[in-house]
N, C-alpha and C positions, 0 to 999 in steps of 0.2 A: 504493499500499500504506500502510495506516495505521501510523504510528509509535507504538511503546509508550512511555508516560511513562518518563523517565530513572530515577525512583525505583523503578519496578517492575523495571527491568533490574538496578539495584544490588542490590535485595533478593533477586532470583533468584540472582545471583551470590554473595551473601553466605551464603545458607542452608547450603551445604555446609561452611562453615568456622566457623559460629557455635557448633555443639555442641562441637567440640574446644577452641575458645577458652575457653568457659565452664568446661568440665571442667578445663582446665589452670589456670584462674584459681582455682577452688575448691580444687583440689589445692595450689596455691601458698599459698593462705590458710591451709589446714590445717597445712601444714608450718611455715609461719612463726609459727603459734601466735598467742596474744593479742597485741594491740598493746602494745609496750613503753611507749610514751608517746603519748598522743593528740596532743600538740604536740611533734613531733620537732625543729622549728625552735626555735632558742635566742635569736632576736632579741627576742621578747616586746615588740614595738612595732608600731604601725600601719605600713602600707606607706609607706616614706620616698621618695615621688616627688620627683624633682628639679623645678626650675622648668620650666614648659612652655616648650620651646625649639623653634626653627625651625632645622632642620639640613638645608640644601639645599631639597628640595621637601617635606619632611615636617614637620609641626607636631604633636608628640606629647610626652607626658611620658616621661622616661627614668628609670632606676632605678640606684642605686649597684650596681656590679658585684659587690662583695663581698656585699652583701645578697642579690642574686639567687643567687649561688653558694651561700650558706648555705641558702637555701630549698630549692634542688634537692638539695643533700647531705642535708638533713633528710628529704625525702620519698622518697629513693631506695629504701628497703626496700619500700615499698608502691606505687611508681610504676607498674610493669607491671600489677599487679593492678587498680589504680584506673583506668588507661587503658582496659582492657578492660571493666571494670564500668560506668564512667560513660559510655562510648560504646556500650554494649550490644554490644561486640565488633566494631562496624563500622570501628574504627580499623585493623584488620588488612586489610580490603578497601581502605581509602584508601591504605595503603602499597603494597599489590600494584598498584594502579592507577598510582601514581606511578612506580614502578620499571618497569612495562611500557612507559612512554613512552621509555625509554632503549634498547629492543631494537634500534631502527633504527640507533643509534650504535655498538652492540656494543663498549662501552668495555672496555679492558684494565686501566686503573688508575682507581679510583674513590675520591673523597674524600667522606666523610659529615660534614658540619659540624653541631655541636650534637647529636652522636650519642646523648647520653643513655646508655640501657642497650643501645643497639646494634640495636634492632629494624629500623630501615630499612637499616642495613648488612648485617644477616643476610638480609633480603629481597633485596638487591642480589646476593647470591651466586647467585641464579637466573639471572643474566646470564652466568655462567661467566667472570668476569674473572680477570686474573692476580693482582691484589692489590686490597684495600680497606683504607682507613685511616679510622678514626673518630676525630674530635677533639672534646673537650668541656672545659669549664672546671671541672666538678664531679668531684672525686675519687671520691666515693662512687658516682656514676653509672658511672664508668669501671671501678671495681672490680667492679661487677655485670656490666657488659658483658663484661669478660675472663672472668669466671666462666661466663657463658652461652656464650661462644665455646668454652671448654674442654669444657663439657657437650655442645655440638653437634658437636664434632670440627672446628671451623673456625679454630682458633688459627693455623694456618699460612697461612691465606688472609686473615683479618681481624685487623688489629692496631689498637691504640688508644693514643692519645697525649693528653696534657693541653695545652690551649691555647685561645686565644680567636679568634673569627672575625675580629676587627678587626686581628689581627696573626698571620696564619698562618705557621708555621715552614717553609714550602716554597718552592722556586724557581718562577719564572714558568714557565708552560706545562708543568706537571708531570703533570696529570691529564687523562684523557679525558672525565671527567664528575664533576660536583660536585653532591651532593644535600643537602637539609636538610628535616627534618620538624618542624614546630611549634617552630622555633628562632629564626627571624629576628625575631620579636616581642621577643625577649629581648636583642637586640643593643643595646648602649648607644649605638652610633653606627651606624645602619642603613645609610647610604650607604657608609661606610668598610668595613663588614663585607662588603657585596655586591661592592664593588670588589675586595676582597681575594680573594673566591671567584672572581671573573672572572679575576683576575690568574693564579691557578694553574691555570686551564683552558687546555689547548692550543687554538690556533686551529682552529675547526671542531668543537670539543668542546661538550658540552651541560651546562646546569644545570637541575635540577628542584627546585622549592620547593613543599612541601606545607604549607599554613598555614590556620588558621581564618579565616573571613570572615564577613560579615553577611548573613543571608538578605534577599532583596529583597521577598518577600511580607510584608505587614504582619502577617498572622496568624502566620506562621512566625517572624518577627522578634520579635513579642511572646512567643511560646511559648519561643523560644530564650533571650530575655533573662530570663524568669522562671527557667528552668532553670539558667542560668549564674550568676545572682545569688543564687538561693535554695537550689536543690537541690545544686548542685555544692559550695559551701562547707559545707553541712550534712553531706553524706556524706563529703567529703574531711576535714572537721574531725573527724568521729567516728573515721575509719579511719587518718588520718595527721595533717594539719596544716591547720587552718582558715585560718590566715594565708596559707599557700602557695596554697590553693585559692580564696582571694579575690584574690590577686595575679594568678593565671593568666587569669581572665576579664576582669579589669580592663585587661589589655594589648590585649584585642581591640577594644575600642570606638574607640580613637583610631588604631588601626593602619590604613594604607591597604590596600584590597583591590581586586579586579577590575581595571579599566582603570587606575585610579590606581597600583596597585602594579606593573602591567605597565610603566607609564611610568618608574617608579623603576628597574626592571630594565634598561630600555632606556638610561637615563642612566648606569647602572653599566657598560654595555658590551656588553649582549646584543642579538642581533637575532632576527627571526622569532619573536617571543614569542607563545605561545598559552596561553590560559586555559581550564581545565576545572572549572567549578563542580560539586560533588557534594553529594548528600543535602540538597536544598532550598537549596543555597548556604551551608551551615554550614561547609564547607571548600572551598578552591579549590587546584587544582594549576596551577603556572606552569611552562612549558617554554621555554627559549630557547637559542640557539646563539651562541657567541663568534665574532665576525668574524675574518677573516684567512685566509690560505691554509694548509691543513694539509699537513704532511709525513709524516703517519703512514700507514703501510701498512695496508691493510684486513686484518682477521683472516679466517682461513680458516673 
C-alpha cells in the first residue's frame, strides 16, 4: 500500500481546527483593540548575546536571563494571537500531537516547563490527569495563563507558578510527565535545565519536548530562513515587538536538533528517545523515558 506524504496527513488533520483558531485569533485582536505600543519591550538595544560558550556538548550563544524575561513580558499581550497568525494556526496541531505521545503513560501529575500562557498545559488536560503545574519566569505570561485557566474553568486542575527550568522548586521524582513547548531554546544553561526536568520525573515517567528545528530540504531551509529572518520580525514588529521577534528566530540557528538534541536528552538522563519531525522539519517532537524502576500503580 502506498504511504501518503506526511505533510498531507498533517494538513488533513489540521483543517477541522484551522477555522476556529483563526476566528478566535481575530476575535482576540478585536477585543484587544489597537496596539498600545509597537515596541512593548523596554530594553531599546540590540540582542545582547553573551560570548559563544561551550557548555557540555553544546556550543551556542546564550542570553542574559533578565533580558529574555523582559522580552517575553513585553510580548505577552499579543503572544497567543501572533503564535496562531505566524504559524497559520498549525501550532495548535503541533501541541495536540505532542500531548498525544503521553497517552500511553497516562500521567496523573504533569509539569509544563516554560509554560508561557499555558497552551500546552491546557492541551494536556485531555489526558485526564489529577493535576497540572505550569512554570515560567515571565510574570506577564503567567498572569495571562491564570486568566485563561479561569475562563476555561480549569483553575482547579491547572495551577501556575513562577520559576526557572534551571532551578525547579520541586522534589525529585514528583511528576509522571514533564512537557515543554518552544522553551528549551531560551534556557541559559541547556544541560542544567534538562537535568532538572529529568530530576523531577519519577522513574518510568516521560518527557516530551516540542521545539523548532531546521528543515533538511535545501528548498524548505531557504524558504524558512527567509520567513524567519524577514517576515517574522516585520509582522511581529508591527503588531508587537521587532526586537523580540528578531531574538526568537536567532535562537534556532545554533540550537541542536534531530539526533544531536536526542543525544543531549540522553546525556541528561532519558532513555528510549524518539524523534518526530513535523511540517517539513520546521518543528520536531522528542519523547523519552526516565530510567529506573517505577513504583507507581497504573491508573484505571
